[in-house]
C-alpha positions in Angstrom: -45.7 23.9 -147.1 -43.4 24.0 -144.2 -41.2 21.0 -143.1 -42.6 18.7 -140.5 -40.7 17.8 -137.4 -39.2 14.3 -137.5 -40.6 11.7 -135.1 -39.3 11.8 -131.6 -36.3 9.7 -130.7 -37.3 6.1 -129.7 -40.1 5.9 -132.2 -38.2 3.0 -133.8 -39.3 3.9 -137.3 -36.1 2.8 -138.8 -36.2 -0.6 -137.3 -39.9 -1.3 -137.2 -41.3 0.9 -139.9 -43.5 -0.6 -142.6 -41.1 0.1 -145.4 -37.4 -0.1 -146.2 -36.9 2.8 -148.6 -35.8 2.2 -152.2 -35.4 5.1 -154.6 -36.3 2.9 -157.5 -39.6 1.9 -156.1 -38.4 -1.6 -155.6 -40.0 -4.1 -153.2 -38.7 -3.9 -149.6 -39.6 -7.6 -149.1 -38.3 -9.3 -146.0 -38.3 -12.7 -144.4 -41.4 -14.2 -142.8 -40.0 -13.7 -139.3 -39.4 -10.0 -139.9 -43.1 -9.2 -140.7 -44.7 -10.8 -137.7 -45.2 -7.3 -136.3 -46.1 -4.3 -138.5 -46.3 -0.7 -137.4 -49.1 1.5 -138.6 -50.1 5.1 -137.9 -53.4 6.4 -136.5 -53.6 10.2 -136.0 -49.9 10.5 -136.0 -49.4 7.9 -133.2 -47.9 4.5 -133.7 -49.5 1.2 -132.6 -48.6 -2.5 -133.1 -50.9 -4.8 -134.9 -50.3 -8.5 -134.5 -50.9 -10.8 -137.4 -51.6 -14.5 -136.6 -54.5 -16.8 -136.3 -56.8 -14.1 -134.9 -56.1 -11.9 -137.9 -56.8 -14.7 -140.3 -60.2 -15.3 -138.8 -61.3 -11.7 -139.0 -64.4 -11.2 -141.1 -64.7 -8.9 -144.0 -64.8 -5.3 -142.8 -65.1 -1.9 -144.4 -61.8 -0.1 -145.1 -60.8 2.6 -142.7 -59.9 5.9 -144.3 -57.9 8.5 -142.5 -58.0 11.9 -144.4 -59.8 13.1 -147.5 -61.9 10.6 -149.4 -61.6 12.6 -152.7 -60.7 10.3 -155.6 -60.6 7.1 -153.4 -63.8 5.5 -154.7 -62.2 3.2 -157.3 -59.3 2.3 -155.0 -61.6 1.3 -152.1 -64.2 -0.5 -154.3 -62.0 -2.5 -156.7 -60.9 -6.1 -156.0 -57.7 -7.4 -157.6 -56.1 -10.8 -157.6 -52.3 -10.4 -157.5 -49.6 -8.4 -155.8 -48.7 -6.8 -159.2 -52.3 -5.7 -159.7 -52.5 -4.2 -156.2 -49.4 -2.2 -156.8 -50.7 -1.0 -160.2 -54.0 0.0 -158.6 -52.3 2.2 -156.0 -50.0 3.5 -158.6 -53.0 4.6 -160.7 -54.5 6.3 -157.6 -51.2 8.0 -156.8 -50.8 9.1 -160.4 -54.3 10.7 -160.4 -53.6 12.5 -157.1 -50.0 13.5 -157.9 -47.6 11.4 -155.8 -45.2 8.5 -156.4 -45.3 5.1 -154.7 -42.9 3.0 -152.6 -43.5 -0.7 -151.8 -43.6 -1.7 -148.2 -43.5 -4.9 -146.1 -46.0 -7.7 -146.0 -47.3 -10.3 -143.6 -48.0 -13.9 -144.3 -50.6 -16.5 -143.5 -49.2 -18.5 -140.5 -46.9 -21.3 -141.6 -47.0 -20.3 -145.2 -45.4 -17.9 -147.7 -48.8 -16.7 -148.9 -49.1 -13.0 -148.5 -51.8 -12.0 -146.0 -51.4 -8.2 -146.0 -49.3 -5.8 -148.1 -48.5 -2.2 -147.5 -47.6 0.6 -150.1 -46.4 4.0 -149.2 -46.0 7.5 -150.6 -42.4 7.7 -151.9 -41.7 10.5 -149.4 -42.3 8.2 -146.5 -39.7 8.1 -143.8 -36.6 10.2 -143.4 -33.1 9.9 -145.0 -30.4 9.4 -142.5 -28.5 12.6 -141.9 -30.7 14.7 -144.2 -32.2 17.9 -142.6 -35.6 19.2 -143.9 -35.6 22.8 -144.9 -38.0 25.0 -146.9 -35.6 24.8 -149.8 -35.6 21.0 -150.1 -38.9 20.0 -148.6 -40.8 19.6 -151.9 -37.8 18.3 -153.8 -38.9 14.9 -155.3 -35.8 13.1 -153.8 -36.3 14.4 -150.3 -38.1 12.2 -147.7 -40.6 14.2 -145.5 -41.9 11.4 -143.2 -45.1 11.5 -145.1 -47.6 9.0 -143.5 -49.8 8.4 -146.6 -50.2 4.7 -147.3 -52.6 1.9 -148.2 -52.9 -1.7 -146.8 -54.3 -4.6 -148.9 -55.6 -7.7 -147.2 -55.8 -11.0 -149.1 -58.7 -13.4 -148.3 -58.9 -17.2 -148.6 -60.1 -16.7 -152.2 -57.1 -14.8 -153.3 -58.9 -11.4 -153.4 -56.9 -8.3 -152.6 -58.9 -5.6 -151.0 -58.0 -2.3 -149.4 -58.6 -2.4 -145.6 -56.7 0.8 -144.6 -56.0 4.1 -146.4 -54.2 7.2 -145.2 -54.8 9.7 -147.9 -53.4 13.0 -146.6 -49.8 14.0 -147.4 -47.5 16.5 -145.6 -46.0 17.8 -148.9 -47.1 19.4 -152.1 -48.5 17.0 -154.8 -47.5 17.1 -158.4 -49.6 19.3 -160.7 -51.5 17.6 -163.5 -49.0 18.6 -166.1 -46.2 17.1 -164.0 -47.7 13.8 -163.1 -46.3 11.8 -166.0 -42.9 12.5 -164.6 -43.6 10.7 -161.3 -41.2 7.8 -160.9 -43.8 5.1 -160.2 -46.0 6.3 -163.1 -43.3 5.7 -165.7 -44.3 2.1 -166.1 -47.8 3.2 -166.9 -46.5 5.8 -169.4 -43.8 3.9 -171.1 -44.9 0.3 -171.0 -42.9 -0.6 -174.0 -39.7 0.0 -172.0 -40.4 -2.9 -169.8 -41.3 -5.1 -172.7 -38.1 -4.2 -174.5 -36.1 -5.0 -171.3 -37.9 -8.3 -171.0 -37.1 -9.2 -174.6 -33.4 -8.3 -174.0 -33.0 -10.8 -171.2 -35.4 -13.4 -172.5 -34.0 -13.6 -176.1 -36.2 -12.9 -179.1 -37.0 -15.4 -181.8 -40.0 -16.4 -183.9 -41.0 -19.5 -185.8 -38.9 -20.1 -188.9 -39.6 -19.5 -192.4 -37.9 -17.3 -195.0 -38.7 -13.6 -194.7 -41.1 -12.5 -197.4 -40.6 -9.2 -199.3 -42.6 -7.8 -202.2 -41.4 -9.1 -205.6 -38.8 -6.8 -207.1 -38.6 -4.7 -203.9 -35.2 -3.4 -202.7 -36.4 -2.3 -199.3 -39.2 -3.0 -196.8 -39.9 0.4 -195.4 -42.5 0.8 -192.7 -43.6 -2.8 -193.4 -46.5 -2.6 -191.0 -48.7 -5.7 -191.4 -51.6 -6.9 -189.3 -49.7 -10.0 -188.3 -50.6 -11.5 -184.9 -48.3 -10.9 -182.0 -47.3 -14.6 -181.6 -43.6 -14.1 -181.1 -42.0 -16.5 -178.7 -39.7 -15.3 -175.9 -37.0 -18.0 -175.6 -34.4 -18.3 -172.9 -31.4 -16.1 -173.9 -28.8 -18.8 -173.2 -27.4 -21.6 -175.3 -30.4 -21.4 -177.8 -29.7 -17.7 -178.6 -26.0 -18.2 -178.8 -26.3 -21.0 -181.2 -28.0 -18.8 -183.8 -25.9 -17.9 -186.8 -26.6 -15.1 -189.3 -28.9 -17.0 -191.5 -32.6 -17.2 -192.5 -33.7 -17.8 -188.9 -31.7 -15.0 -187.4 -32.8 -12.6 -190.1 -36.4 -13.6 -189.8 -36.2 -13.0 -186.1 -34.9 -9.5 -186.6 -37.5 -8.7 -189.3 -40.2 -10.0 -187.0 -39.0 -7.8 -184.1 -38.9 -4.7 -186.3 -42.4 -5.5 -187.6 -43.7 -5.9 -184.1 -42.2 -2.5 -183.1 -43.9 -1.0 -186.2 -47.3 -2.4 -185.1 -46.8 -0.9 -181.6 -45.6 2.5 -182.8 -47.3 4.3 -185.6 -44.3 6.4 -186.4 -41.7 3.6 -186.2 -39.6 3.4 -189.4 -37.4 0.6 -190.6 -35.7 -0.2 -193.9 -33.7 -3.1 -195.3 -31.4 -3.2 -198.3 -31.2 -6.3 -200.5 -28.2 -7.4 -202.5 -28.3 -8.4 -206.2 -29.5 -11.9 -205.3 -32.4 -10.6 -203.2 -30.7 -11.3 -199.9 -31.1 -8.9 -197.0 -27.8 -7.2 -196.1 -28.3 -4.0 -194.3 -30.9 -2.8 -191.8 -31.9 0.6 -190.4 -34.6 1.5 -187.9 -35.7 4.3 -185.6 -38.8 4.7 -183.5 -41.3 7.6 -183.3 -39.6 9.2 -180.2 -36.3 9.4 -182.2 -38.1 11.4 -184.9 -39.5 13.7 -182.2 -36.1 14.2 -180.7 -34.5 14.8 -184.2 -37.1 17.4 -184.9 -36.0 19.2 -181.8 -32.2 18.7 -181.9 -31.3 17.9 -185.5 -28.4 20.4 -185.6 -25.8 17.9 -184.6 -25.6 14.2 -185.5 -22.8 11.7 -184.4 -22.4 8.6 -186.6 -20.1 5.9 -185.4 -19.2 2.9 -187.6 -16.6 1.4 -185.3 -18.8 -1.0 -183.3 -18.1 -4.4 -184.9 -20.1 -7.5 -184.0 -17.4 -10.0 -183.9 -19.7 -13.1 -183.9 -21.2 -12.2 -187.3 -18.6 -9.9 -188.7 -21.2 -7.1 -189.0 -21.1 -3.5 -187.8 -23.6 -1.8 -185.5 -23.8 1.9 -186.4 -25.8 4.3 -184.2 -27.0 7.8 -185.1 -27.0 9.9 -181.9 -27.1 13.6 -180.8 -27.4 15.7 -177.7 -30.7 16.9 -176.1 -31.5 20.0 -174.1 -30.0 18.5 -171.0 -26.7 17.9 -172.8 -27.3 14.2 -172.7 -26.9 11.6 -175.4 -30.1 10.9 -177.4 -30.8 8.3 -180.0 -31.9 9.1 -183.6 -31.6 5.6 -185.1 -29.4 2.6 -185.6 -28.2 0.3 -188.4 -26.7 -3.2 -188.8 -24.5 -3.3 -191.8 -23.1 -6.4 -193.5 -20.4 -4.4 -195.4 -18.7 -1.1 -195.4 -19.0 -0.2 -199.0 -19.8 3.2 -200.5 -23.2 1.9 -201.7 -24.0 0.6 -198.2 -23.3 4.0 -196.5 -25.1 5.9 -199.3 -28.2 3.7 -198.9 -28.0 4.1 -195.1 -27.7 7.9 -195.1 -30.5 8.3 -197.7 -32.7 6.0 -195.6 -31.9 8.0 -192.4 -32.8 11.3 -194.2 -36.0 9.9 -195.6 -37.0 8.7 -192.1 -36.4 12.3 -190.8 -38.4 14.1 -193.4 -35.2 14.9 -195.5 -34.1 17.4 -192.8 -30.3 17.7 -193.0 -28.2 18.3 -189.9 -25.9 21.3 -189.6 -22.9 19.1 -188.5 -22.2 15.4 -188.6 -19.4 13.8 -186.6 -17.9 10.5 -187.7 -14.9 8.3 -187.3 -11.9 8.6 -189.6 -13.1 6.7 -192.6 -12.6 7.7 -196.3 -15.6 5.7 -197.5 -17.9 7.3 -195.0 -16.6 10.7 -195.9 -17.4 10.2 -199.6 -20.9 9.0 -198.8 -21.5 12.1 -196.7 -20.3 14.3 -199.5 -22.9 12.7 -201.8 -25.9 12.5 -199.4 -25.2 15.5 -197.1 -23.6 18.1 -199.4 -24.6 21.1 -197.3 -23.7 19.5 -193.9 -20.4 20.3 -192.2 -18.6 16.9 -191.9 -16.3 16.7 -188.8 -14.0 13.9 -187.7 -14.6 13.3 -184.0 -11.7 14.1 -181.7 -12.1 10.9 -179.7 -11.6 8.8 -182.8 -8.4 10.7 -183.7 -7.1 10.1 -180.1 -8.0 6.4 -180.4 -6.2 6.0 -183.7 -3.2 7.9 -182.3 -2.6 5.1 -179.7 -2.2 2.5 -182.4 -0.4 4.7 -185.0 2.1 6.7 -182.9 3.7 4.0 -180.7 6.1 5.3 -178.1 5.0 8.9 -178.7 1.8 8.2 -176.8 3.7 8.2 -173.5 5.4 11.6 -174.3 3.8 14.3 -172.3 5.4 17.0 -174.5 4.0 15.4 -177.7 0.5 14.8 -176.3 0.3 18.4 -175.1 1.2 19.7 -178.6 -1.0 17.2 -180.4 -4.0 18.0 -178.2 -3.4 21.7 -178.7 -3.5 21.2 -182.5 -6.8 19.4 -182.2 -8.7 21.8 -180.0 -6.4 24.3 -178.3 -5.5 26.7 -181.0 -7.3 30.0 -181.5 -6.5 30.7 -185.1 -5.3 28.9 -188.3 -1.9 30.7 -188.0 -1.5 29.3 -184.4 -2.5 25.8 -185.6 0.0 25.9 -188.4 2.8 27.1 -186.2 2.1 24.5 -183.5 1.8 21.6 -186.0 5.1 22.5 -187.7 6.8 22.7 -184.3 5.4 19.3 -183.3 6.5 17.7 -186.5 10.0 19.1 -186.3 10.6 18.6 -182.6 9.6 14.9 -182.7 11.0 14.2 -186.3 7.7 13.1 -187.7 8.1 14.3 -191.3 7.8 10.7 -192.7 4.8 9.6 -190.6 2.1 8.7 -193.1 -0.8 8.7 -190.7 0.0 12.3 -189.6 0.4 13.4 -193.2 -3.0 12.0 -194.0 -4.5 13.6 -190.9 -3.0 17.0 -191.8 -4.7 16.9 -195.2 -8.0 16.5 -193.4 -7.3 19.3 -190.9 -10.5 21.3 -191.9 -12.6 18.4 -190.7 -11.1 18.1 -187.2 -9.2 21.2 -186.1 -11.4 23.4 -183.8 -9.6 26.6 -184.9 -10.8 26.0 -188.5 -14.4 25.3 -187.5 -15.2 28.3 -185.3 -18.5 29.1 -187.1 -20.0 25.6 -187.1 -22.4 24.5 -184.4 -21.2 21.3 -182.6 -23.4 21.3 -179.5 -20.4 20.6 -177.3 -20.1 17.0 -178.4 -16.3 17.4 -178.3 -16.2 18.7 -174.7 -15.6 16.6 -171.6 -17.5 14.7 -170.3 -19.7 14.5 -173.4 -16.8 13.2 -175.4 -16.4 10.1 -173.1 -20.1 9.4 -173.3 -20.2 9.6 -177.1 -17.1 7.4 -177.5 -18.4 4.3 -175.6 -22.0 4.1 -176.7 -22.4 0.5 -177.7 -19.3 -1.3 -176.4 -21.4 -3.7 -174.3 -23.8 -4.4 -177.1 -21.0 -5.1 -179.7 -19.0 -7.4 -177.3 -21.6 -9.7 -175.7 -24.6 -10.3 -177.9 -24.9 -12.8 -180.8 -28.5 -12.8 -182.1 -29.3 -9.9 -184.5 -32.7 -9.5 -182.8 -31.1 -9.5 -179.4 -28.8 -6.7 -180.6 -31.8 -4.7 -181.9 -33.6 -5.2 -178.6 -30.4 -4.2 -176.6 -30.1 -1.0 -178.8 -33.7 -0.1 -178.1 -33.2 -0.8 -174.4 -30.1 1.5 -174.5 -32.4 4.2 -175.9 -35.0 3.7 -173.2 -32.3 4.1 -170.5 -31.2 7.4 -172.0 -34.8 8.6 -172.1 -35.3 7.6 -168.5 -32.4 9.9 -167.6 -33.9 12.7 -169.7 -37.2 12.2 -167.9 -35.4 12.5 -164.5 -33.9 15.8 -165.7 -37.2 17.0 -167.0 -38.6 16.3 -163.5 -35.9 18.3 -161.8 -36.5 21.2 -164.1 -40.2 21.2 -163.4 -39.8 20.9 -159.7 -37.7 24.0 -159.1 -35.1 26.2 -160.8 -31.4 25.5 -160.2 -29.8 27.2 -157.2 -27.9 30.3 -158.2 -24.4 30.7 -156.7 -25.1 34.5 -156.6 -28.7 34.6 -155.4 -29.4 38.3 -156.3 -27.8 38.3 -159.7 -30.4 39.3 -162.3 -28.7 37.7 -165.2 -28.1 34.4 -163.4 -31.7 34.3 -162.2 -32.8 34.9 -165.8 -30.5 32.0 -167.0 -31.9 29.7 -164.3 -35.4 30.5 -165.4 -34.7 29.8 -169.1 -32.1 27.0 -169.2 -32.2 23.4 -168.1 -30.2 22.7 -164.9 -27.2 21.2 -166.6 -27.0 24.0 -169.2 -27.4 26.6 -166.5 -24.4 25.3 -164.7 -22.3 25.7 -167.8 -23.6 29.2 -168.2 -22.9 30.0 -164.5 -19.3 28.8 -164.8 -18.7 31.1 -167.8 -20.4 34.0 -166.0 -18.2 33.6 -163.0 -15.1 33.3 -165.2 -16.1 36.4 -167.1 -17.0 38.6 -164.2 -14.5 37.4 -161.7 -11.4 36.4 -163.7 -11.3 38.5 -166.8 -9.4 41.7 -167.4 -10.7 44.1 -170.1 -9.7 47.1 -172.1 -12.4 49.2 -173.9 -11.4 50.5 -177.2 -12.8 53.7 -178.8 -15.5 53.4 -181.5 -17.0 55.9 -183.9 -20.6 54.8 -183.2 -21.8 55.8 -179.7 -24.0 52.7 -179.6 -21.1 50.3 -180.4 -18.5 49.2 -177.9 -15.4 47.2 -178.4 -13.5 45.3 -175.7 -10.2 43.4 -175.5 -10.6 40.6 -172.9 -7.9 38.6 -171.2 -8.7 35.6 -169.0 -6.6 35.5 -165.8 -4.4 32.4 -165.6 -5.0 31.5 -169.2 -1.9 33.0 -170.8 -1.8 36.2 -172.9 -4.6 35.2 -175.3 -6.8 38.2 -176.1 -10.4 37.9 -177.3 -12.2 40.8 -178.9 -15.9 41.5 -178.1 -18.1 43.9 -180.1 -21.4 45.0 -178.5 -24.1 47.1 -180.0 -26.3 48.6 -177.3 -29.1 49.6 -179.6 -29.5 46.3 -181.3 -28.2 44.1 -178.5 -25.9 42.3 -181.0 -22.8 40.6 -179.5 -19.9 38.9 -181.1 -16.6 37.5 -179.7 -13.6 36.3 -181.6 -13.6 33.1 -179.5 -16.9 32.1 -181.3 -18.3 30.1 -178.4 -21.9 31.1 -179.2 -21.5 30.0 -182.8 -20.2 26.6 -181.8 -22.0 25.9 -178.5 -25.0 28.2 -178.5 -24.1 29.8 -175.1 -22.5 33.2 -174.5 -18.8 33.0 -173.6 -17.2 34.6 -170.5 -16.0 37.5 -172.6 -19.4 38.4 -173.9 -20.9 38.1 -170.4 -18.2 40.4 -169.1 -19.2 43.0 -171.7 -22.9 42.7 -170.7 -21.9 43.2 -167.0 -19.7 46.3 -167.9 -22.7 47.9 -169.6 -25.1 46.9 -166.8 -27.2 44.6 -169.0 -29.1 42.4 -166.5 -30.8 40.0 -168.9 -29.5 37.7 -171.6 -30.5 39.2 -175.0 -33.3 37.2 -176.4 -31.5 36.3 -179.6 -28.8 34.7 -177.6 -31.0 32.2 -175.8 -31.0 29.1 -178.0 -34.3 27.3 -177.6 -32.6 23.9 -177.9 -30.9 24.5 -174.5 -34.1 25.7 -172.7 -36.7 24.0 -170.6 -39.1 24.8 -173.5 -37.0 23.0 -176.1 -39.7 20.4 -176.9 -42.8 22.6 -176.7 -44.6 23.9 -179.8 -42.2 22.1 -182.1 -44.9 20.7 -184.3 -47.3 23.6 -184.4 -46.6 25.1 -187.9 -48.3 28.4 -186.9 -45.2 29.1 -184.8 -43.3 29.6 -188.1 -45.0 31.4 -191.0 -43.2 29.6 -193.7 -44.1 26.2 -192.3 -47.7 27.1 -191.9 -47.9 28.4 -195.5 -46.3 25.1 -196.7 -48.9 23.1 -194.8 -51.7 25.1 -196.4 -50.3 24.8 -199.9 -49.0 21.2 -200.0 -51.1 18.1 -199.2 -48.1 15.9 -198.3 -46.6 18.6 -196.0 -50.0 19.1 -194.4 -50.4 15.3 -193.6 -46.8 15.1 -192.4 -47.2 18.0 -189.9 -50.6 16.9 -188.6 -49.5 13.3 -188.0 -46.3 14.4 -186.1 -48.3 17.0 -184.2 -50.9 14.4 -183.2 -48.2 11.8 -182.3 -46.5 14.3 -180.0 -49.8 15.1 -178.2 -50.6 11.4 -177.8 -47.1 10.8 -176.4 -47.5 13.6 -173.9 -50.9 12.4 -172.7 -49.9 8.7 -172.2 -50.5 7.4 -168.7 -52.5 10.4 -167.6 -56.3 9.9 -167.4 -57.1 13.6 -167.3 -54.9 14.4 -170.3 -56.2 11.5 -172.3 -59.8 12.6 -171.6 -58.9 16.2 -172.6 -57.3 15.0 -175.8 -60.3 12.7 -176.6 -62.7 15.7 -176.0 -60.6 17.9 -178.2 -60.6 15.4 -181.0 -64.3 14.9 -180.7 -64.9 18.6 -180.8 -62.7 18.9 -183.8 -64.5 16.1 -185.6 -67.9 17.8 -184.9 -66.5 21.1 -186.3 -65.2 19.3 -189.4 -68.5 17.5 -189.9 -70.3 20.8 -189.6 -68.2 22.3 -192.3 -68.5 19.3 -194.5 -72.3 19.4 -194.1 -72.3 23.1 -195.1 -70.2 22.4 -198.2 -72.5 19.5 -199.2 -75.6 21.7 -198.9 -73.9 24.5 -200.9 -72.8 22.0 -203.7 -76.4 20.6 -203.9 -78.0 24.1 -204.1 -75.4 25.2 -206.7 -76.2 22.0 -208.8 -79.9 22.8 -208.9 
């Protein structure tokens, strides 16, 4: 669809239009004086409609519809009784049709603040100041196109909200059915729990007292889903919440919150550890979405035990990772009363159990000997790494005046992540120790003994997902500072953690929307390999790939070395402006196998500039399939739970009852999650389930008849 021309100058849309734009779908409410006159559109022209005594005395009239009447029956027929219900009704309609909603202005009954009429608009109403409409940006979800689609509700003396005007035609493309769950105004319909979690965060969360009841002799309360009634009271989060101490009431409040979450979410998991006296000491929980995310991105886990809750002297320990947009994602969280070996062992085992005993490839932690020993016991085959940001934090308190030395900081940073080989690391470390006379520094001695857990040069074959890179490093290092500093009630902390998770998921949803709307813009439009990358990767990952491609093809010198095999090529690559460091690339044209001594693909899952240069030299115009890591693609979350995609998984499902139940439940949960908030998808899923049930009953009937005939 081509861009439309903006309204002629003097149309006064900015000052007298029916809506003040808000990207978040917020209400553009104004004062009573400002809504005495409202501008509406008829056949593209503007006219003024006065609202006063005459308008109040108007009789009931049929709604006027401008444009197609397809799908409008429920919207025009239904009567609602509140502003919120009216907004939801139009959101439902917009969701079915494929557009997002923006709240507009309202008029009032004369001399009162009772709403008389209320307008809602397509989110692409109006024009952004200074933005030019082009074919490239016209259907971008963030671009305003002066769309005139809208609805007007009128409220009668009985408080009934009815549609009196509907403009149904849009001047832009509508979202396809598979994209509609990504519409901004539809998200409250899809993820209703997000708003309830946010409400709990700001209202405080507490339930009637009483000691928490656990089964006799039990040491944990895992998935304790009871049919308790949802009678939890939302109290003001003020002096009442702050007065709570860590005692029976506070623990009961936390347990009740976790139980309520388990009732809402069939895949929610929580666990509690009891001490020898039967008192609850440590908690762990994760929701169903965290399990889905872990199934997709379990290669890297970051575990941080440095967030101390000063009011209770407890620690809040999140498990996080990175998703396909290179954003932080939540896998679970714990509140621990102590930092003992047994506490961490219990926690890691509980985490593993909740994730189907699937071990990560790498786990990053803070510098803690007890945590390290617990990881060795529970994650024996996982590469344990000490996060760089924790080392840098400790350096500030351990190294005193050296922190202001540019020379020392440069060498220290190089030791951490700037060396290319073990020999270079050893040389740099020795030079740093001698130059700054640090032979007796106990902290550096301890750090050196653990070098294989933090030095990048010694971990070149271990996948890390880029969690040590900027800006990901900053994001990971400040996850829960606000939670740890401000909140006092344990239940409020749990609610805040879950709200944090929802915020991250909202950002992921926004990126998913961007990826579905259009591919990222290629800096070289006619580059085959960049267009291939843009098609496969998410926007943010594509930009990382594009930067490496430009570095490789535009700023890399190479020398090809002779090889005995005609299909194998060897190159020595030198990056311009990066010193004299040489990287060696081997490329087999027959098998399309690539390797580079920098090992970026092994650690990050993206081809390095040197490898991309080798592909360019040999006129390879597509990324070899084996070097497109699914976890970075737009398809990262598709087909994850269908075991037929993987022969070994499918065979396991067919042979083992427990594995079969586990896969089917996760598969079904994922489908339910994808269909939430979309009537068409829900209907399709119901029909699929009904069809499947009929097929099963048919087979069961045949089996029964066969068994009966065999018995006779």
